[in-house]
C-alpha angles and dihedrals in degrees: 000000000000114000089214112075099174136027118232113248103234114063092171091066101032122042090203091060096087139028119270095217134056103263093217086064090048092052092050094049093042088060089067092064125094095219136136105155104095129274139290129201120231123202137207104249095209095057108011089239115149112250106185148338102232130187117253125222128233128212087260090055090054092048091051092048093051091047091053092045091050090052092048093048092065088064099034094056089060093056106109114263091237091058092050090049091050090059090057092050092050088048089054089062095042092054091052092044091053095040097123094049093046093047092049090051092049091051092048095051101036104029094226127143118269095246091058092044088056090054088064093052092048091049093052090050091048091050094048092049094045097052093037091056097038097045098109094043093051102039111025114103112274127215115236134189112277122214090257125030112248092356096070123047111193129181139172121225130187118230117193116244094230118235115020116203112209121195107187131189135239099238097074099020097175108039098034087050099046109022094063091051098049096074090043094059091040088057091055101263128124123227136226107190133197110190117194110280090232093061110023100133095067091054092046092053089049090051091047090056089052089058088050089053090057106270112142109251092234092054093073117031128178133215129182136210147073124331102244094051105031099024091044092053091049091054090050095054112026124089096229134011129217110191132178117186146077124348090237093058091038091062090054091048090051092049093051093046089048092054089056094040092235126135128251140183118210129190105191141166132323142191093200123201130213121199120204106195125207094260097048121131096252100208094043090048093049092049091047092048091055090056092041094052105035108032107128088005089294091300094129124108092224098043120120120258098164126053119191112191128188117245092240094062102022100106095042092047095047090050093049094043097046091047091056093045091054091053095054112124113232117196145149088223126110100225130116090250092072114102101183133014137192136308113251103239148000089259091059092047091051092050093050092046093048093050093050096044092047090051093046094048091049095053108275118142120233107221095177136002118354105163144073120257110216088161087073099038141323096269105034122126126181119252102260133205120193132190129186093040112164135190088261091068123088095230093054097089105355118095110250097187091202142085097299128112131176120215125209135184122228133186101190127047094216088055090050092051091049092050092047090054095051121107132039100286132087111168111119139353139178134213125193123199140129090237110074094192092052090047092053090049090054091043090055089061095054118098097224132115091231129025124186122203113209091353133075104224109318098088095061095030091056098040096087093182089067123076119250125201145093142284125219113354092354094083153280129273130005140264122213129033124038091320090056092064102029090062086070097055139063112231110231124195119211119183127182119201120209134201099345137036123239089250140066110301144146091050096311117140119228089252092053090047090053090051090049090050091049091055093046092052091052092050093049091053091048093054090050101252113157 
């Protein structure tokens, strides 16, 4: 139930005295939820203003949603692929048409700056267009080499998993909610979706636009509530799980999926490194590092938390970088002039504060930032740059997931690569150099699922044809590209044999058949057949 039982009477003096969102909109979006277990109030992190009282789902609600989605899937999978693809292409246009409304909603629920909110919208549109255009190439049956030329026709087909459960995070409440589900429905699955309970409205509006694009309402159902109850029930009943969140929770998800022998894809935590090589363009690298470290107040799985800078450019880079960080504009406003917004919750603020104070008390130097900013909003913290961070400090190898970055000097590139690869994570990395070929060579030595050369995260994030995901403790599976849709299907092999069986026949003994097969195998190798 809502913790707030009455609304203060004077909204002009107290931002928490009235709701931040038109309640007619709330009622409409609330109607999309399968939820019967009371209500919960969500709040705008930048101001503390209440946004909505939304219904909460029970385990029974989740079970009913999965049951309905499974029934719907039997019909949805038979809809021609071209028709399913057309829905995604219409959705592309609807998202762009409603861009101002969607961006405003993202800002209100997540507290991020407008420029980062627009990144989400663009990523959803890119994803919808990519899979809408590539549907036939990625999902139509494919001919394969049969055991014998002409005699054996082999093909691979792609069978939808069934009901895909999506558990999406708060930090990118539109694209992490919607972009993972678009290839799932294109492949003939249905979706039951649990958006994070801190940011459900953005996801619900995204789902509503899918209905407007032509998706049957029962093909994508939404539930709302906490992870252990609602997420746990979804894992127990769906046919596949797509989860984005912390490594700690991801391990539990993987264990539960493993017990049921169902698949899962997990994008988890990161302690992402950026390498500034000796020939980097200093000012370009410093500008890129600001975006890479402080987009969405550092609450981005692929944001940079470790900067390794070559001796030759260290002083110049640090000066340029710190100068830019100090000029960042923090605000609770929603305009394009805001550089960095709010943290999402008190828990995130406490983690950031603890990491910085621990580093400071153990000898690290604060080059910029280093304190909360309650004068701007209840959950703001300054973008912070630390030097002198050691393994004894909590922020050294633990993900902060906030506006804090540690900067280190290196003298040898092989040493920098080794240090960048240390730790349990392997999600994203960045390399800066004037020589693209050299940058790609360094990138190939980094143990990360994505590596950006002369960019922080946007190059791989926006290149939908490339896979995105983590190595090691940063996750399993990939979103985007062919891997992003094939995770939602079961490959099925169908082979048709003509004229003769693959066995002794027509009077041949088994021994003669084996000799014949030996000769055939030698011939096939000689003519170059795989």
